[in-house]
PAKOLDO-641144 format. One record per residue: x, y, z of N, C-alpha, C, O in turn. Coordinates in Angstrom, 1 decimal. Layout:
% residues N
PT   n.east   n.north     n.up   ca.east   ca.north    ca.up   c.east   c.north     c.up   o.east   o.north     o.up
PT        X         Y        Z         X          Y        Z        X         Y        Z        X         Y        Z
...
***
This chain:
% residues 229
PT   n.east   n.north     n.up   ca.east   ca.north    ca.up   c.east   c.north     c.up   o.east   o.north     o.up
PT     80.5     -26.8     29.9      79.8      -25.4     30.0     80.7     -24.4     30.7     81.2     -24.6     31.8
PT     80.8     -23.3     30.1      81.8      -22.3     30.5     81.0     -21.6     31.8     79.9     -21.9     32.2
PT     81.8     -20.6     32.3      81.1      -19.9     33.5     80.1     -18.9     33.0     79.0     -18.9     33.6
PT     80.4     -18.2     32.0      79.4      -17.3     31.3     78.1     -18.1     31.0     77.0     -17.6     31.4
PT     78.2     -19.2     30.3      77.0      -20.0     30.0     76.2     -20.3     31.3     75.0     -20.1     31.3
PT     76.9     -20.8     32.3      76.2      -21.2     33.5     75.6     -20.1     34.2     74.5     -20.2     34.8
PT     76.2     -18.9     34.1      75.7      -17.7     34.7     74.4     -17.3     34.1     73.4     -16.9     34.7
PT     74.5     -17.4     32.7      73.3      -17.1     32.0     72.2     -18.0     32.2     71.0     -17.6     32.4
PT     72.5     -19.2     32.2      71.4      -20.3     32.5     70.7     -20.0     33.8     69.5     -20.0     33.9
PT     71.6     -19.7     34.8      71.1      -19.6     36.2     70.2     -18.4     36.2     69.1     -18.4     36.7
PT     70.6     -17.2     35.6      69.8      -15.9     35.4     68.5     -16.3     34.8     67.5     -16.0     35.4
PT     68.5     -17.0     33.7      67.2      -17.4     33.1     66.2     -18.2     33.9     65.0     -18.1     33.9
PT     66.9     -19.1     34.7      66.2      -19.9     35.7     65.4     -19.0     36.7     64.3     -19.2     37.0
PT     66.2     -18.0     37.2      65.6      -17.1     38.2     64.7     -16.3     37.7     63.7     -15.9     38.4
PT     64.8     -15.7     36.4      63.8      -14.9     35.7     62.4     -15.7     35.6     61.3     -15.3     35.9
PT     62.6     -17.1     35.2      61.6      -17.9     35.0     60.7     -18.1     36.2     59.5     -18.0     36.2
PT     61.4     -18.3     37.2      60.8      -18.4     38.6     60.1     -17.2     39.1     59.1     -17.4     39.7
PT     60.6     -16.0     38.8      60.0      -14.7     39.0     58.7     -14.6     38.3     57.8     -14.1     39.0
PT     58.6     -15.0     37.0      57.5      -14.9     36.2     56.5     -15.8     36.5     55.3     -15.4     36.5
PT     56.9     -17.2     36.9      55.9      -18.2     37.2     55.2     -17.7     38.5     53.9     -17.8     38.6
PT     56.0     -17.2     39.5      55.4      -16.9     40.8     54.5     -15.7     40.6     53.5     -15.7     41.3
PT     54.9     -14.7     39.8      54.1      -13.5     39.6     52.9     -13.9     38.9     51.8     -13.4     39.4
PT     52.8     -14.7     37.9      51.6      -15.1     37.2     50.6     -15.8     38.2     49.4     -15.5     38.2
PT     51.2     -16.8     39.0      50.3      -17.5     39.9     49.7     -16.5     41.0     48.5     -16.5     41.4
PT     50.5     -15.6     41.5      49.9      -14.4     42.4     48.9     -13.6     41.8     47.8     -13.4     42.3
PT     49.3     -13.1     40.6      48.3      -12.2     39.9     47.1     -12.9     39.7     46.0     -12.3     39.7
PT     47.1     -14.1     39.4      45.8      -14.8     39.1     45.1     -15.1     40.5     43.9     -15.0     40.5
PT     45.8     -15.5     41.5      45.0      -15.9     42.7     44.6     -14.6     43.5     43.6     -14.7     44.2
PT     45.2     -13.4     43.4      45.0      -12.3     44.2     44.5     -11.0     43.6     43.9     -10.1     44.2
PT     44.8     -11.0     42.1      44.6      -10.0     41.5     45.9      -9.0     41.3     46.7      -8.7     42.2
PT     46.1      -8.5     40.1      47.4       -7.8     39.9     47.5      -6.7     41.0     48.5      -6.7     41.6
PT     46.6      -5.9     41.1      46.7       -4.7     42.0     47.0      -5.0     43.4     47.4      -4.2     44.2
PT     46.6      -6.2     43.8      47.0       -6.7     45.2     48.3      -7.5     45.4     48.6      -8.0     46.4
PT     49.1      -7.5     44.4      50.3       -8.2     44.5     51.5      -7.2     44.4     51.5      -6.3     43.6
PT     52.4      -7.3     45.4      53.5       -6.5     45.4     54.8      -7.3     45.0     54.8      -8.5     44.9
PT     55.8      -6.5     44.7      57.2       -7.1     44.6     57.5      -7.9     45.7     57.9      -9.1     45.5
PT     57.3      -7.4     46.9      57.8       -8.1     48.0     57.0      -9.6     48.2     57.6     -10.6     48.6
PT     55.7      -9.6     47.8      55.0      -10.8     47.7     55.7     -11.8     46.7     55.9     -13.0     47.0
PT     56.1     -11.3     45.5      56.5      -12.2     44.5     58.1     -12.7     45.1     58.5     -13.8     44.9
PT     58.6     -11.8     45.7      60.1      -12.3     46.3     59.9     -13.3     47.4     60.7     -14.3     47.5
PT     58.9     -13.2     48.2      58.6      -14.1     49.3     58.2     -15.4     48.7     58.7     -16.5     49.1
PT     57.4     -15.4     47.6      57.2      -16.7     46.9     58.4     -17.6     46.5     58.3     -18.8     46.5
PT     59.4     -16.9     46.0      60.5      -17.7     45.6     61.7     -17.6     46.4     62.8     -17.9     46.0
PT     61.4     -17.1     47.7      62.5      -16.9     48.8     63.6     -16.1     48.2     64.7     -16.5     48.4
PT     63.5     -15.0     47.7      64.4      -13.9     47.2     64.0     -12.6     47.9     62.8     -12.5     48.4
PT     65.1     -11.7     47.9      64.8      -10.5     48.5     64.1      -9.6     47.4     64.3      -9.8     46.2
PT     63.4      -8.6     47.8      62.7       -7.7     46.7     63.9      -7.0     46.0     63.6      -6.7     44.8
PT     65.1      -6.7     46.6      66.1       -6.1     45.8     66.6      -7.0     44.7     67.0      -6.5     43.6
PT     66.6      -8.3     44.9      67.0       -9.2     44.0     66.1      -9.3     42.7     66.5      -9.3     41.6
PT     64.8      -9.2     43.0      63.7       -9.1     41.9     64.0      -7.9     41.1     64.0      -8.0     39.9
PT     64.4      -6.7     41.6      64.6       -5.6     40.9     65.7      -5.6     39.8     65.8      -4.8     38.8
PT     66.6      -6.7     40.3      67.8       -6.9     39.4     67.5      -7.5     38.0     68.3      -7.5     37.0
PT     66.2      -8.0     38.0      65.7       -8.7     36.9     64.6      -7.9     36.2     64.6      -7.9     34.9
PT     63.8      -7.2     37.0      62.8       -6.4     36.4     62.6      -5.1     37.2     62.6      -5.1     38.4
PT     62.6      -4.0     36.4      62.6       -2.6     37.1     61.3      -2.4     37.9     61.3      -1.6     38.8
PT     60.2      -3.0     37.6      58.9       -2.8     38.4     58.0      -4.1     38.3     58.2      -5.1     37.5
PT     57.1      -4.0     39.0      55.9       -5.0     38.7     55.3      -4.9     37.3     55.1      -5.9     36.7
PT     55.1      -3.7     36.9      54.4       -3.6     35.6     55.4      -4.3     34.5     54.9      -4.9     33.6
PT     56.7      -4.1     34.6      57.7       -4.9     33.8     57.5      -6.4     33.6     57.5      -7.1     32.6
PT     57.2      -6.8     35.0      56.9       -8.3     35.1     55.7      -8.7     34.3     55.7      -9.6     33.5
PT     54.5      -7.9     34.5      53.3       -8.1     33.7     53.6      -8.1     32.3     53.1      -8.9     31.5
PT     54.4      -7.0     31.8      54.6       -7.0     30.3     55.3      -8.2     29.7     54.9      -8.7     28.6
PT     56.3      -8.7     30.5      56.9       -9.9     30.1     55.8     -11.0     30.0     55.8     -11.7     28.9
PT     55.0     -11.2     31.0      54.0      -12.3     30.9     53.1     -12.1     29.7     52.8     -13.0     29.0
PT     52.6     -10.9     29.6      51.7      -10.5     28.5     52.3     -10.8     27.2     51.7     -11.5     26.4
PT     53.5     -10.5     26.9      54.2      -10.8     25.7     54.3     -12.3     25.5     54.0     -12.7     24.4
PT     54.6     -13.1     26.5      54.5      -14.5     26.4     53.1     -15.1     26.0     52.9     -15.9     25.1
PT     52.2     -14.5     26.7      50.7      -15.0     26.3     50.3     -14.6     25.0     49.6     -15.3     24.4
PT     50.8     -13.4     24.4      50.3      -13.0     23.1     51.1     -13.9     22.1     50.6     -14.3     21.0
PT     52.4     -14.1     22.4      53.2      -14.9     21.4     52.5     -16.4     21.4     52.5     -17.0     20.3
PT     52.1     -16.9     22.5      51.4      -18.3     22.5     50.1     -18.1     21.6     49.8     -19.0     20.8
PT     49.4     -17.1     21.8      48.1      -16.9     21.0     48.5     -16.7     19.6     47.7     -17.1     18.7
PT     49.5     -16.0     19.3      49.9      -15.9     17.8     50.1     -17.2     17.2     49.6     -17.5     16.1
PT     51.1     -18.0     17.8      51.3      -19.4     17.4     50.0     -20.2     17.2     49.9     -20.9     16.2
PT     49.1     -20.1     18.1      47.8      -20.9     17.9     47.0     -20.4     16.7     46.6     -21.2     15.9
PT     46.8     -19.1     16.7      46.1      -18.7     15.5     46.8     -19.0     14.2     46.1     -19.2     13.2
PT     48.1     -19.1     14.2      48.7      -19.4     12.9     48.9     -21.0     12.7     49.4     -21.4     11.7
PT     48.3     -21.6     13.6      48.5      -23.1     13.4     47.7     -23.6     12.2     46.6     -23.0     12.0
PT     48.3     -24.6     11.4      47.7      -25.1     10.2     47.6     -23.9      9.1     46.7     -24.0      8.2
PT     48.5     -22.9      9.1      48.4      -21.9      8.1     48.3     -22.5      6.6     47.5     -22.1      5.7
PT     49.1     -23.4      6.4      49.3      -23.9      5.0     48.1     -24.5      4.6     47.6     -24.1      3.6
PT     47.6     -25.5      5.4      46.3      -26.1      5.1     45.2     -25.3      4.9     44.4     -25.5      4.0
PT     45.2     -24.2      5.7      44.0      -23.3      5.7     43.8     -22.6      4.4     42.7     -22.3      4.0
PT     45.0     -22.3      3.7      44.9      -21.5      2.5     44.0     -22.3      1.4     43.4     -21.6      0.6
PT     43.9     -23.6      1.5      43.1      -24.3      0.5     41.5     -24.3      0.9     40.7     -24.8      0.1
PT     41.1     -23.7      2.0      39.8      -23.7      2.4     39.0     -22.6      2.0     39.5     -21.5      1.6
PT     37.7     -22.7      2.0      36.9      -21.6      1.6     37.1     -20.4      2.6     37.3     -20.7      3.8
PT     36.9     -19.2      2.1      37.2      -17.9      2.9     36.6     -18.0      4.5     37.2     -17.8      5.5
PT     35.2     -18.3      4.4      34.5      -18.3      5.7     35.0     -19.5      6.5     35.0     -19.4      7.8
PT     35.4     -20.5      6.1      36.0      -21.7      6.9     37.3     -21.2      7.5     37.6     -21.5      8.7
PT     38.0     -20.5      6.8      39.3      -20.0      7.4     39.0     -19.0      8.5     39.7     -19.0      9.5
PT     38.1     -18.1      8.3      37.8      -17.2      9.4     37.3     -17.9     10.7     37.7     -17.7     11.8
PT     36.3     -18.9     10.4      35.8      -19.7     11.5     37.0     -20.4     12.4     37.1     -20.3     13.6
PT     37.7     -21.0     11.6      38.9      -21.7     12.3     39.8     -20.9     13.0     40.3     -21.3     14.0
PT     40.1     -19.7     12.5      41.0      -18.7     13.1     40.4     -18.3     14.5     41.1     -18.3     15.5
PT     39.2     -18.0     14.5      38.4      -17.5     15.8     38.2     -18.7     16.8     38.1     -18.5     18.0
PT     38.1     -19.9     16.2      38.0      -20.9     17.0     39.4     -21.2     17.7     39.5     -21.8     18.8
PT     40.4     -20.9     17.1      41.7      -21.1     17.7     42.0     -20.0     19.0     42.8     -20.2     19.9
PT     41.2     -18.9     18.8      41.2      -17.9     19.9     40.6     -18.6     21.1     41.2     -18.5     22.2
PT     39.4     -19.3     21.0      38.8      -20.0     22.0     39.6     -21.1     22.6     39.6     -21.3     23.8
PT     40.3     -21.8     21.7      41.3      -22.9     22.0     42.3     -22.3     22.9     42.5     -23.0     23.9
PT     42.9     -21.2     22.7      43.8      -20.5     23.5     43.4     -20.4     24.9     44.1     -20.7     25.9
PT     42.1     -20.1     25.0      41.5      -19.8     26.6     41.6     -21.3     27.2     41.8     -21.4     28.4
PT     41.3     -22.3     26.4      41.3      -23.6     27.2     42.6     -24.1     27.5     42.9     -24.6     28.5
PT     43.6     -23.8     26.5      45.0      -24.4     26.7     45.8     -23.6     27.5     46.7     -24.1     28.1
PT     45.5     -22.3     27.6      46.4      -21.3     28.6     45.6     -20.5     29.3     45.6     -19.3     29.1
PT     44.8     -21.1     30.2      43.8      -20.1     31.0     44.5     -19.2     31.9     43.9     -18.2     32.3
PT     45.6     -19.5     32.3      46.4      -18.5     33.2     46.6     -17.2     32.4     46.2     -16.1     32.8
PT     47.3     -17.5     31.2      47.6      -16.2     30.4     46.2     -15.6     29.9     46.1     -14.3     30.0
PT     45.2     -16.3     29.5      44.1      -15.7     29.0     43.5     -14.9     30.1     43.0     -13.8     29.7
PT     43.4     -15.3     31.4      43.0      -14.5     32.5     43.6     -13.3     32.6     43.0     -12.2     32.7
PT     45.0     -13.4     32.7      45.7      -11.9     32.8     45.5     -11.0     31.5     45.4      -9.8     31.7
PT     45.5     -11.6     30.3      45.3      -10.7     29.2     43.9     -10.1     28.9     43.8      -9.1     28.3
PT     42.9     -10.9     29.4      41.6      -10.4     29.1     40.6     -10.3     30.1     39.5      -9.9     29.8
PT     40.9     -10.6     31.3      40.0      -10.6     32.5     40.3      -9.6     33.5     39.5      -8.7     33.8
PT     41.6      -9.6     34.0      42.0       -8.5     35.0     41.9      -7.2     34.5     42.6      -6.8     33.6
PT     41.1      -6.4     35.1      41.0       -5.0     34.6     42.0      -4.0     35.3     42.1      -2.9     34.9
PT     42.8      -4.5     36.2      43.9       -3.7     37.0     45.2      -3.7     36.3     46.1      -3.0     36.7
PT     45.5      -4.5     35.2      46.8       -4.6     34.8     47.0      -3.4     33.9     46.1      -2.8     33.4
PT     48.3      -3.0     33.8      48.7       -1.9     33.0     48.4      -2.0     31.4     48.3      -3.1     30.9
PT     48.2      -0.8     30.8      47.9       -0.9     29.4     49.2      -1.0     28.6     50.2      -0.3     28.8
PT     49.1      -1.9     27.7      50.2       -2.4     26.9     50.6      -1.3     26.0     51.8      -1.3     25.5
PT     49.8      -0.3     25.7      50.2        0.6     24.8     51.4       1.4     25.4     52.1       2.1     24.6
PT     51.7       1.4     26.5      53.0        1.9     27.1     54.2       1.1     26.6     55.3       1.5     26.8
PT     54.0       0.1     26.1      55.1       -0.7     25.4     54.7      -1.0     23.9     54.6      -2.1     23.4
PT     54.5       0.1     23.2      54.0        0.1     21.9     54.9      -0.8     21.0     54.3      -1.7     20.4
PT     56.1      -0.6     20.9      56.8       -1.2     20.0     57.1      -2.8     20.3     57.2      -3.6     19.4
PT     57.0      -3.1     21.6      57.2       -4.4     22.1     56.1      -5.2     21.7     56.3      -6.4     21.4
PT     54.8      -4.6     21.5      53.6       -5.2     21.2     53.0      -5.0     19.8     51.9      -5.2     19.6
PT     53.9      -4.4     19.0      53.5       -4.2     17.5     52.9      -5.5     16.9     52.0      -5.4     16.1
PT     53.4      -6.8     17.3      53.0       -7.8     16.7     51.5      -8.2     16.9     50.9      -8.9     16.1
PT     51.0      -7.6     17.9      49.5       -7.8     18.2     48.8      -7.1     17.0     47.8      -7.6     16.4
PT     49.3      -5.9     16.8      48.5       -5.1     15.7     48.6      -5.8     14.4     47.7      -5.7     13.6
PT     49.8      -6.4     14.2      50.0       -7.2     12.9     49.1      -8.4     12.8     48.6      -8.8     11.7
PT     48.9      -9.0     14.0      48.0      -10.2     14.1     46.6      -9.7     13.9     45.9     -10.4     13.1
PT     46.1      -8.7     14.4      44.8       -8.2     14.1     44.6      -7.8     12.7     43.5      -8.0     12.2
PT     45.5      -7.1     12.1      45.4       -6.7     10.6     45.2      -7.9      9.8     44.4      -7.9      8.9
PT     45.9      -9.0     10.0      45.9      -10.3      9.5     44.5     -10.9      9.5     44.0     -11.4      8.5
PT     43.9     -10.8     10.8      42.5      -11.3     11.0     41.4     -10.6     10.3     40.5     -11.3      9.8
PT     41.6      -9.3     10.2      40.7       -8.5      9.5     40.8      -8.6      8.0     39.8      -8.5      7.3
PT     42.1      -8.9      7.6      42.2       -9.3      6.1     41.7     -10.6      5.8     41.4     -10.8      4.6
PT     41.4     -11.5      6.7      40.9      -12.7      6.3     39.2     -12.5      6.2     38.5     -13.2      5.4
PT     38.7     -11.6      7.0      37.3      -11.2      6.9     37.1     -10.4      5.6     36.1     -10.5      4.9
PT     38.0      -9.6      5.2      37.9       -8.8      4.0     38.0      -9.8      2.7     37.6      -9.4      1.6
PT     38.6     -10.9      2.9      38.6      -11.8      1.8     37.2     -12.5      1.6     36.9     -12.9      0.5
PT     36.5     -12.6      2.6      35.2      -13.1      2.6     34.1     -12.0      2.0     33.2     -12.4      1.4
PT     34.4     -10.8      2.2      33.7       -9.7      1.5     34.0      -9.7      0.1     33.1      -9.7     -0.7
PT     35.3      -9.7     -0.2      35.6       -9.7     -1.7     35.1     -11.0     -2.5     34.8     -11.0     -3.7
PT     35.0     -12.2     -1.7      34.4      -13.3     -2.4     32.9     -13.3     -2.3     32.3     -14.3     -2.7
PT     32.3     -12.3     -1.9      30.9      -12.1     -1.9     30.2     -13.1     -0.8     29.0     -13.5     -1.0
PT     31.0     -13.5      0.2      30.5      -14.5      1.1     29.7     -13.6      2.3     28.7     -13.9      2.9
PT     30.4     -12.5      2.4      29.7      -11.3      3.3     29.3     -10.2      2.4     29.9     -10.0      1.4
PT     28.4      -9.5      2.7      27.9       -8.4      2.0     29.1      -7.1      1.7     29.9      -6.9      2.6
PT     29.0      -6.5      0.6      30.0       -5.7      0.2     30.1      -4.5      1.2     31.2      -3.8      1.4
PT     28.9      -4.2      1.7      28.8       -2.9      2.6     29.5      -3.3      4.1     29.6      -2.4      4.9
PT     29.8      -4.6      4.3      30.2       -4.9      5.7     31.6      -4.2      6.0     32.5      -4.2      5.1
PT     31.8      -3.7      7.1      33.0       -3.2      7.6     33.7      -4.3      8.2     33.3      -4.8      9.2
PT     35.0      -4.7      7.7      35.6       -5.8      8.1     36.1      -5.7      9.6     36.2      -6.6     10.4
PT     36.5      -4.4     10.1      36.9       -4.1     11.3     35.7      -4.3     12.3     36.0      -4.9     13.4
PT     34.6      -4.0     12.0      33.5       -4.2     12.8     33.1      -5.7     13.0     32.8      -6.2     14.1
PT     33.3      -6.4     12.0      32.9       -7.8     11.9     34.0      -8.5     12.8     33.7      -9.4     13.6
PT     35.1      -8.1     12.7      36.3       -8.6     13.6     35.9      -8.4     15.1     35.8      -9.3     15.9
PT     35.5      -7.3     15.3      35.1       -6.9     16.8     34.0      -7.8     17.2     34.1      -8.3     18.3
PT     32.9      -8.0     16.4      31.7       -8.8     16.9     32.3     -10.3     17.1     31.9     -10.9     18.2
PT     33.1     -10.8     16.2      33.6      -12.2     16.3     34.5     -12.3     17.5     34.6     -13.3     18.2
PT     35.3     -11.3     17.8      36.2      -11.4     18.9     35.4     -11.2     20.2     35.7     -12.0     21.1
PT     34.5     -10.3     20.5      33.9      -10.0     21.5     33.0     -11.3     22.0     32.9     -11.6     23.2
PT     32.4     -12.0     20.9      31.5      -13.2     21.1     32.3     -14.3     21.6     31.9     -14.9     22.6
PT     33.4     -14.6     21.0      34.2      -15.7     21.4     35.0     -15.5     22.7     35.2     -16.5     23.4
PT     35.4     -14.4     23.0      35.9      -14.0     24.3     34.9     -14.0     25.4     35.2     -14.3     26.6
PT     33.8     -13.8     25.0      32.7      -13.7     26.1     32.4     -15.2     26.5     32.1     -15.5     27.6
PT     32.4     -16.0     25.5      32.2      -17.5     25.8     33.3     -18.0     26.6     33.0     -18.8     27.5
PT     34.5     -17.6     26.3      35.7      -18.1     27.0     35.8     -17.6     28.5     36.2     -18.4     29.4
PT     35.3     -16.3     28.6      35.2      -15.8     30.1     34.2     -16.5     30.8     34.5     -16.9     32.0
PT     33.1     -16.8     30.4      32.0      -17.5     31.1     32.6     -18.8     31.5     32.4     -19.3     32.6
PT     33.3     -19.5     30.6      33.8      -20.8     31.0     34.8     -20.8     32.0     34.8     -21.6     32.9
PT     35.9     -19.7     31.9      36.8      -19.6     32.8     36.2     -19.2     34.3     36.7     -19.7     35.3
PT     35.3     -18.4     34.3      34.9      -18.0     35.5     33.7     -19.0     36.1     33.2     -18.7     37.2
PT     33.5     -20.0     35.4      32.5      -21.1     35.8     31.2     -20.6     36.2     30.7     -20.9     37.2
PT     30.7     -19.7     35.3      29.4      -19.1     35.5     28.2     -19.7     34.6     27.1     -19.2     34.5
PT     28.7     -21.0     34.1      27.5      -21.7     33.3     26.7     -22.6     34.2     27.1     -22.9     35.3
PT     25.6     -22.9     33.9      24.8      -23.7     34.6     25.2     -25.3     34.4     25.7     -25.7     33.4
PT     24.9     -26.0     35.4      25.3      -27.5     35.4     24.8     -28.2     34.1     23.7     -28.0     33.6
PT     25.7     -28.9     33.5      25.3      -29.5     32.2     25.5     -28.7     31.0     25.4     -29.3     30.0
PT     25.8     -27.6     31.1      26.1      -26.6     29.9     27.5     -27.0     29.5     28.4     -27.1     30.3
PT     27.6     -27.1     28.1      28.9      -27.5     27.5     29.5     -26.1     27.0     28.9     -25.6     26.0
PT     30.6     -25.5     27.6      31.0      -24.3     27.0     31.6     -24.3     25.7     31.6     -23.3     25.0
PT     32.1     -25.5     25.2      32.6      -25.6     23.9     31.5     -25.4     22.9     31.6     -24.7     21.9
PT     30.4     -26.1     23.2      29.2      -26.0     22.1     28.7     -24.6     22.3     28.5     -24.1     21.2
PT     28.5     -24.0     23.4      28.1      -22.6     23.4     29.1     -21.7     22.5     28.6     -21.0     21.7
PT     30.4     -21.8     22.8      31.2      -21.1     21.9     31.2     -21.3     20.4     31.3     -20.3     19.6
PT     30.9     -22.6     20.0      30.7      -22.9     18.7     29.4     -22.3     18.1     29.4     -21.8     17.0
PT     28.4     -22.3     18.9      27.2      -21.7     18.6     27.4     -20.2     18.3     26.9     -19.7     17.4
PT     28.0     -19.6     19.2      28.2      -18.1     19.1     28.9     -17.9     17.9     28.6     -16.9     17.2
PT     29.9     -18.6     17.5      30.7      -18.3     16.3     29.7     -18.5     15.2     29.6     -17.6     14.4
PT     29.1     -19.6     15.1      28.3      -19.9     14.0     27.1     -18.9     13.7     26.8     -18.5     12.6
PT     26.6     -18.5     14.9      25.4      -17.5     14.8     26.0     -16.2     14.3     25.4     -15.6     13.4
PT     27.1     -15.7     14.9      27.7      -14.3     14.5     28.0     -14.5     13.0     27.6     -13.7     12.2
PT     28.6     -15.5     12.5      29.0      -15.7     11.1     27.8     -15.7     10.1     27.8     -15.2      9.0
PT     26.7     -16.4     10.7      25.5      -16.4      9.8     24.9     -15.1      9.8     24.3     -14.8      8.8
PT     24.9     -14.3     11.0      24.3      -12.9     11.0     25.1     -12.0     10.0     24.6     -11.3      9.2
PT     26.4     -12.1     10.0      27.1      -11.4      9.1     26.9     -11.6      7.6     27.0     -10.7      6.8
PT     26.7     -13.0      7.3      26.3      -13.3      5.9     24.9     -12.8      5.5     24.6     -12.5      4.4
PT     24.0     -12.7      6.5      22.7      -12.4      6.3     22.5     -10.9      5.8     21.5     -10.5      5.3
PT     23.5     -10.0      6.2      23.5       -8.6      5.8     22.9      -7.7      7.0     22.7      -6.5      6.8
PT     22.8      -8.4      8.2      22.3       -7.5      9.3     23.0      -6.2      9.5     24.2      -6.1      9.2
PT     22.2      -5.2      9.8      22.8       -4.0     10.0     23.7      -3.8     11.2     23.1      -3.8     12.3
PT     25.0      -3.5     11.2      25.7       -3.4     12.4     25.8      -1.8     12.6     26.2      -1.0     11.8
PT     25.4      -1.5     13.9      25.5       -0.1     14.3     26.7       0.4     15.0     26.7       1.6     15.2
PT     27.6      -0.5     15.3      28.9        0.0     15.9     29.7       0.3     14.8     29.5      -0.1     13.6
PT     31.0       0.9     15.2      31.9        1.4     14.2     33.3       0.7     14.5     33.6       0.5     15.7
PT     34.0       0.2     13.4      35.3       -0.4     13.7     36.3       0.8     13.8     36.1       1.9     13.3
PT     37.4       0.4     14.5      38.6        1.5     14.8     39.8       1.1     13.9     40.4       0.0     14.1
PT     40.1       1.8     13.0      41.2        1.5     12.1     42.5       0.9     12.7     42.8       1.5     13.8
PT     43.2       0.1     12.3      44.6       -0.3     12.9     45.4       1.0     12.8     45.6       1.7     11.8
PT     45.9       1.3     14.0      46.9        2.4     14.1     47.6       2.4     15.3     47.8       1.2     15.8
PT     48.1       3.5     16.0      48.9        3.5     17.0     48.3       2.9     18.3     48.9       2.3     19.1
PT     46.9       3.1     18.4      46.3        2.7     19.7     45.8       1.3     19.5     45.3       0.8     20.5
PT     45.9       0.6     18.4      45.3       -0.5     18.2     45.9      -1.8     18.8     45.3      -2.8     18.8
PT     47.1      -1.5     19.4      47.7       -2.7     20.2     47.0      -2.9     21.4     47.2      -3.9     22.1
PT     46.0      -1.9     21.8      45.2       -2.0     23.1     43.9      -2.8     22.7     43.4      -3.4     23.6
PT     43.4      -2.8     21.6      42.0       -3.3     21.5     41.8      -4.6     21.8     40.8      -5.0     22.4
PT     42.7      -5.6     21.2      42.5       -6.8     21.4     42.9      -7.3     23.0     42.4      -8.3     23.5
PT     43.9      -6.4     23.6      44.2       -6.6     24.9     42.9      -6.3     25.9     42.7      -6.9     27.0
PT     42.1      -5.2     25.4      41.1       -4.8     26.4     39.7      -5.1     25.8     38.7      -4.5     26.1
PT     39.7      -6.1     25.0      38.3       -6.2     24.3     37.2      -6.6     25.3     36.1      -6.2     25.2
PT     37.6      -7.6     26.4      36.6       -8.0     27.3     36.6      -7.2     28.5     35.9      -7.5     29.4
PT     37.5      -6.1     28.7      37.6       -5.3     30.0     36.7      -4.1     30.0     36.5      -3.5     31.0
PT     36.1      -3.8     28.7      35.3       -2.6     28.7     33.9      -2.7     29.3     33.2      -1.7     29.3
***
């Protein structure tokens, strides 16, 4: 290995250590209560050294948020090829169940992305997080396929349905993560019931009074802040 490759490897290792330390501190103490100095102390570096990798604490969060949303994207896309052969409503259910699975498999990222209200708004890094908007458009498209197939009523707004499904499944995930359930309650069964009841309600033609927000410049925020409102 050459000197340049070794330097790059060492830099990546330090960057990883910074991100891991910051993630742990953000979760334990809350984003707003963590300083660059605290992160530096955790990995036994100087604050000035941290700034050599990230210009600010916000930039550290944005790097972690991007990692988390990339992980979510991969989980949501899991079994894409097999899913194409299934009925439209089965595809929708599976995709939203994967969102709940993300909260179980990566609780530390889920908490940062959907629970801590003090983190910066990712719309500040619009281009960096454009893939979140594309992911949401894809999920809304799956719901629209259910409408086109007459599984959901023709009058249903797919964006509103997306919001109902997302808020329901994220709510179950937050209750599980915060350990707010009663002894003996199974969070996985509750999440499955919420998903099934929401889908059944959409199929029944129940009137939805809320309005969907079309995908646009600000939509990179909606998935990020769905549980923070």
